[in-house]
KOLDRENDREN-667417 format. One record per residue: x, y, z of N, C-alpha, C in turn; chain; residue in three letters; residue number from 1. Coordinates in pm, whole numbers, plus 50000, padded with zeros to 5 digits. Last residue first. Layout:
<nodes>
X_Y_Z_X_Y_Z_X_Y_Z_A_Ala_NUM
...
</nodes>
This chain:
<nodes>
13037_35694_56612_13116_35744_56527_13033_35816_56394_A_Unk_75
13029_35651_56973_13005_35604_56851_13097_35708_56750_A_Unk_74
12872_35775_57256_12998_35740_57202_12932_35697_57064_A_Unk_73
12810_36027_57537_12755_35971_57417_12890_35916_57335_A_Unk_72
12801_35974_57881_12871_36020_57788_12828_35944_57636_A_Unk_71
12697_35824_58093_12625_35936_58032_12689_36007_57911_A_Unk_70
12992_35752_58245_12882_35757_58244_12785_35873_58189_A_Unk_69
13282_35773_57997_13244_35808_58116_13069_35782_58143_A_Unk_68
13422_35494_57803_13315_35614_57817_13286_35648_57959_A_Unk_67
13540_35256_57782_13595_35367_57794_13533_35499_57831_A_Unk_66
13296_35089_57704_13388_35065_57804_13468_35186_57879_A_Unk_65
13239_35216_57456_13139_35204_57553_13206_35184_57697_A_Unk_64
13446_35151_57306_13414_35273_57331_13318_35279_57437_A_Unk_63
13429_34860_57293_13566_34912_57339_13529_35087_57374_A_Unk_62
13190_34821_57165_13201_34791_57281_13331_34847_57359_A_Unk_61
13232_34913_56907_13153_35004_56997_13161_34961_57133_A_Unk_60
13429_34725_56848_13463_34871_56824_13381_34938_56915_A_Unk_59
13409_34459_56781_13416_34505_56923_13446_34636_56955_A_Unk_58
13248_34223_56595_13295_34365_56594_13276_34423_56740_A_Unk_57
13289_33912_56500_13238_33989_56588_13315_34123_56603_A_Unk_56
13227_33788_56173_13335_33834_56267_13251_33920_56394_A_Unk_55
13079_33498_56053_13056_33640_56115_13168_33666_56215_A_Unk_54
13145_33335_55774_13181_33350_55907_13146_33483_55940_A_Unk_53
12992_33103_55501_13028_33239_55554_13057_33250_55724_A_Unk_52
13062_32888_55256_13056_32932_55396_13084_33029_55433_A_Unk_51
12884_32744_55012_12976_32874_55038_12957_32904_55186_A_Unk_50
12817_32492_54790_12807_32539_54941_12927_32635_54967_A_Unk_49
12605_32359_54541_12742_32421_54600_12718_32475_54727_A_Unk_48
12429_32047_54504_12460_32185_54496_12608_32205_54522_A_Unk_47
12466_31761_54396_12329_31833_54455_12325_31975_54435_A_Unk_46
12581_31565_54168_12613_31684_54224_12442_31738_54274_A_Unk_45
12540_31198_54242_12500_31325_54161_12539_31454_54258_A_Unk_44
12612_30983_54393_12718_31026_54261_12651_31140_54215_A_Unk_43
12449_31083_54656_12500_30976_54615_12617_30997_54479_A_Unk_42
12460_31419_54633_12391_31323_54680_12404_31190_54638_A_Unk_41
12737_31650_54722_12677_31532_54638_12575_31451_54711_A_Unk_40
12860_31959_54691_12783_31863_54760_12706_31765_54676_A_Unk_39
13161_32135_54666_13054_32092_54580_12987_31958_54691_A_Unk_38
13262_32421_54865_13232_32264_54855_13142_32247_54748_A_Unk_37
13327_32681_54860_13400_32624_54952_13356_32461_54925_A_Unk_36
13319_32820_54488_13261_32782_54622_13330_32705_54718_A_Unk_35
13615_32979_54367_13518_32850_54372_13459_32865_54499_A_Unk_34
13794_33186_54146_13710_33171_54233_13622_33051_54253_A_Unk_33
14083_32999_53965_14000_33119_53996_13897_33110_54123_A_Unk_32
14290_32797_53977_14225_32892_53829_14143_32984_53856_A_Unk_31
14337_32748_54234_14416_32839_54174_14385_32909_54033_A_Unk_30
14117_32590_54273_14126_32686_54341_14231_32804_54265_A_Unk_29
14230_32349_54129_14096_32403_54095_14108_32548_54150_A_Unk_28
14459_32292_54293_14471_32323_54138_14346_32394_54067_A_Unk_27
14342_32235_54519_14441_32316_54508_14443_32396_54351_A_Unk_26
14002_32101_54488_14168_32082_54477_14231_32216_54485_A_Unk_25
13732_32172_54670_13799_32185_54558_13934_32152_54577_A_Unk_24
13565_31918_54922_13629_32045_54887_13716_32050_54753_A_Unk_23
13265_31780_54918_13394_31773_54887_13446_31903_54840_A_Unk_22
13010_31631_55114_13080_31745_55074_13200_31716_55024_A_Unk_21
12742_31460_55073_12896_31421_55070_12948_31530_55022_A_Unk_20
12482_31369_55266_12531_31458_55174_12672_31431_55181_A_Unk_19
12321_31296_55513_12342_31205_55401_12400_31268_55280_A_Unk_18
12331_31483_55724_12204_31467_55626_12212_31369_55518_A_Unk_17
12581_31470_55788_12454_31411_55891_12316_31391_55833_A_Unk_16
12712_31619_55626_12743_31480_55614_12642_31394_55694_A_Unk_15
12616_31856_55674_12595_31801_55561_12620_31670_55557_A_Unk_14
12739_31904_55948_12594_31915_55926_12552_31836_55800_A_Unk_13
13022_31849_55902_12913_31797_55985_12787_31776_55961_A_Unk_12
13056_32080_55716_13071_31931_55707_12988_31850_55776_A_Unk_11
12993_32286_55886_12897_32271_55791_12937_32147_55729_A_Unk_10
13198_32283_56091_13074_32231_56138_12966_32240_56014_A_Unk_9
13419_32321_55941_13398_32189_56000_13285_32169_56054_A_Unk_8
13387_32603_55873_13366_32481_55754_13345_32355_55822_A_Unk_7
13400_32682_56120_13278_32695_56075_13249_32589_55942_A_Unk_6
13663_32640_56183_13576_32579_56267_13449_32593_56190_A_Unk_5
13784_32767_55975_13793_32630_55956_13688_32569_56067_A_Unk_4
13609_33046_55882_13685_32990_55980_13687_32858_55953_A_Unk_3
13579_33205_55541_13527_33132_55652_13644_33078_55750_A_Unk_2
13658_33545_55467_13684_33418_55454_13644_33319_55558_A_Unk_1
</nodes>
């Protein structure tokens, strides 16, 4: 699930390119899966937009911090 920060960034980029991103209504989202936005150029539907967020995985970082020098870590 994308973060609101990432969605806001995508909105800013699309708007800056002269496009009009539009979120789906709650009613539409309740009916089933939807992309995050419909994107219009003028009054015409140009594309759909799905925002993806990358979550930082700190699992290995934590293992390395707890390891003794020269110790092999991982899983």
